[in-house]
N, C-alpha and C positions, 0 to 999 in steps of 0.2 A: 418283515423280509418275505414278502409273498407276492406272487405275480398274478395278474388279472385273469379272469376265468375264460373269456371268449377266445383269446389267442391260445391259451393252453389247450382248450378243447379242439381247436383246429390242429394244433401240433399233435395231439393224441390220435386224431383221425388220420393225419398224414403218415404217421410212423407206426400205426398199430400193427400192420402186418410184419414189418421189420422187427418190432419189439417182441412180438410173440415168438418169432422164429429164433431170435437170439436169446430170449429169456429162458427157453426150455433147456438150454445147455450152459448156463452161466458158470457153474462151478467147474465144469470141464474146460471151458474157454479160459477161465482164470488160471487154472493149473497149467494148461498148455502154454499160455502166454508167459507164465512165470511171475506174474504180478497182478495186483488188483487195481483197476481203474476206478478211482474214487473221486467224486466231484465235490468240491468245496466252493465257497464264495470268494469274492474279492477279499484280499487279506484284511482280517479283523482281529484285534487282540482278544485273546482268551478263547476264541472258538476256532478260528483258522488263521493263525498268525504266520507270517513268512519272514524268516530271519534273513540277514544279509548274505549268509552262506547258502541260501536256497532251501533251508530246512523248514518244514511245516510243523506247527504245534497247535494245541488247543483241544477243547472238549470234543468238538466234532471230528477233528483230525484223529483223536484217540479212538473213536469208533471205527474209523477206517483202519487204523493200525491194529486194532483188536481183531477185526475180521481177518486181516492178513496173517496175524499171529496164529489164529485158529487153524488156518489152512496150511501155512508154510512153516510155522514155528519161527517166523521172522517178520517183525512188524515193519521192517524197512522195505518190504516188497510191495510198495504202493506207488502208483503213478497218479499224482494229484492233478486234477483239472479244475482250474480256477476260472469261473465264468460268471457273467452277470445274471441277475434274477430273470432277465428277459428271455434267456435261452436255456436255463437250467433243465426244465422239464423236457424240452426238445432233445437236448444232449443225452438225457437218460433214455427217452423213448426210442431214439434211433440206434441205441447200442453203443454209443461212444463211451458211456459210463456204465460200470457194473452196478453202482449204487451212488446215492446222493446223501451226503451228510453235511448240511449247511444251514442250520437254524431254519428249517422249513416247517410251516404250520400244517398240521393235520386237519383237513376240512372234508366235509361230505362230498363236495364236487370233485376234489382231487382224488379222493379215495374211490369214489364210485363211478366217475365218468371219464377220467383222463388216462386210464390204463396204468395207474400207479398203485402201489401197495405200501402203506406205512408199516414199518417193522417195530413200532413202539415209540415211546416218548423218552428222550434223554434230558429234556429240560422243559419244565412248565413255566410259561412266561405270560406276559400281557403287555399291551401297547401303552406307551406313556409319552411324556413330553420332556425335553430339556430346554432350559432357558438361561440367559445370562443372569448371574446373581445380581448384577447391578440394576436389572430391570425391576427388582423388588416384587416380582410376581411369585406368589407362593402357592397358587392353585390354578388348575386348568380352567376353572370358571372365570378367571380373570383374563382369559385370552379372547374375549369377545372383540371382533374387529381386527384381530391379529393376522399377520402373514405367517404361514406355516410351511416349512420345507418338508416334503413328503415324496417318497418314491412313487413315480407315476405308474398307473395300470396295476396297482397292487391292492390287496385287501386292507393294507395299512391306510390307503387312500379312502377306501370305502368306510372303514371304521371311523376315520376322522370326520367324514361327512355325516355319518350317523350320529356321532357324539354331539357335534355342533347343532345339528337339526333337533335332536332330542332335548337339548337345553336352550333352544330358541336363541342361538348365538350365530354370529356371522364370522367368516374367515376368508382369507385369500390364499389359495394354494400356490406354492412355488415348487414346481415339479421337475424331476429329471429321473432317468432310469439308472443313473450311475450314483451310487451312494457316496462316493468320494467327492463328486461335484456338489452334491447336496450339503455335505459337511463343510466344504470350503465356502459355499454360499452362506451358510448359517454363521460361520466364524467371521466372515467378512461383513456381517450385518445385513445381508440380503433378505433375511426373514427374522421374525421375532422369536420363533421357536422351531425346533426340529422334532419330528415325531417318528417313532419306530418302536419295535419291541424293547422293553426295558433293559433286557440283557444287552441288546445292540447299542442302546444309548450309553450304558455303563462302559461297554467296550470302547466305543468311539470316544467318549469323554476322557478315558484314561490316556488317550494319545493326543488330546488337545495340548497346545503349548502351555496353558495354565488351567488344568482341570478344575481346580477349586473355584475358578471364576464362573462356573456353570453348575446348575442344580437340576436334578431330576424331580419333577413335580410328583406329589404323592398319589395322584389319581391313576388308576389302571382302568383303561376304557375297553378292554377286550380280553378274551381268552386266547392264548397262543400256545398250544401244546406242540413242541418242536421235536422232531425226530428224524431218523434215517428213512430213506425211501428206496424201493426197488421197483422194477416193472412187474405188472401183472403177468401171469403165464408160467412162472417157475416157482411153484410153492416151496420146493426144497431150498432154493436160494433165499427166499424170504425167511424161511425158518432159520437158516444159518445166521443171518444178520440179526434176527429177532432174539434168538437164544444166546448169542454172544452178548448182546446188550443186557438181557435178563440175567445172564450168568454173572456179569459184573455187579449188578444190583444185589443179587442173591448172596454173592460173596461178601459184600459189605455187611449185610444183615447177619451173616454167620461168623463174621470176624476173620475172614480169610483175606490176607493181603499179599502184596508182592514180596514182602519180607518173610512171611511165615508159611507160604503155600507149600513148600517142600515138607515142612514139619507137619502140616495139616493133612498130608497124605496118610499119616498114621492115626488120624483121629478116629475114635469109635463112633462119632456122630453119624448116623445113617444119611442125613441130609447132606453133610459135607462129603461123605463117600460118593453119593450120586453126583454132586456138583463136580467133583474132581475126577470122575470116571473110574474110581476104585470099584464101584458097583454100578450095575445098570448098563444101558446101551443107548443113552441119549445121543452121544456123538455118532455112533455107527449108523443110527437111523437117518442121519443127515449126510452121510458120506464123509464124516470127519472122524479122526481118531478118538478113542474113548477119553483121552486126557486133554481134549481141545481147550477146556477151560483152565487147565494147569498152564498151558502155553500162554493164554491170554493174561492170566494173573501174574505170571512171572515177568512178562514183558511190559504190560500196561498197568496192572493193578486193578483194584475194584472201583466201583463207581465213586465212592467217597474220595479215593486217592486222586482220580482224574479231575473231580470237581475242585478240590482244594488247591491243586497245583496250577490250575488254569484260570479259574474265575473266583476262587474263594476269598474270604474276608482278608487274608494276608497277601493277596496279589494286588497289582495295580487296578484290576477290574473291581475288586472289592465287593462281591455280592454275597452277603451273609447267607448261610444255609440254615442256620438254626431257626426253627419254627416257621420255615418257609414251606411252600408246596413241594420243593425239591428235597426236603428232609425225608428220611425213611418213614414209613407208616408207623413204625415203633417209636419215632421221635417227634410225632406231631405233624408230619407231612403226609403226602398221598403217594409216595413212591414205593412201589414194591414189585417184585417179579412174580410172574405166574409160577405155579409149583414146578420145581425142577425134579420131576419124577415120571 
């Protein structure tokens, strides 16, 4: 779920002045507006799903809701902007969005050259392939000569070309900038396989008419650290988004949940006291109340809670967390927050 470099650099140049001016007062603008403008992608189960009643939900949506909860003590104060990959960075750069939370990969070019700032990683992912079970394909190495559906102008497309070239294999790309068109093409037999981040493959497969008729191949052909993004130029706003995310991760490690956060205010543990604002001034330093993480945890919960209810093993997405990269560092993963002190 990544957009091509050249067009993004042009967008960053075009909107750089506007972005700098608006970024310097993001928190003030959000408060004056009374809501957070948070950009998500085209509806995708588990990450940014859109219900028939217009309600959004998902892991990335929960990041938006958590930031709103920290600011307003109300996670409903979010205006969601659902756009394609082709315009996501432009919408952020020109100030239409306050932040972006939509399975976006952290790369050197995006972080260093496009006027963007990544505020952390909320899902460690990698690119893979989904194929029909009836094809009897069990490995990506069997895709030599295949037609592959892939989002055009993205690093997904570049990763695909790199993988086939490195393995001396051939393929024919079937491209489109709209993921929904690509999925329909794949389901209609217009390509032999569909490639994307594995979380995206699992999410899309869960909505197929017969999900069990399709398998995700075991190979992971790239690193895709996904996380929320803000504009360069407003360090304080970047800090808010970053420490809300870190606070949710830290809370899970310390055993603080949406169910026990009120009780945990009485904890003698100094780390929990700092996290919940009983001691220290982490919140005040960013223009937030001392108990901003109490707000987040009461309304949204910790990282583990949002993972399990949106994409965990017992959801239709069914992405097991145990022993994965997205497990806490204390449980065999690589996920941990920077020190909350």
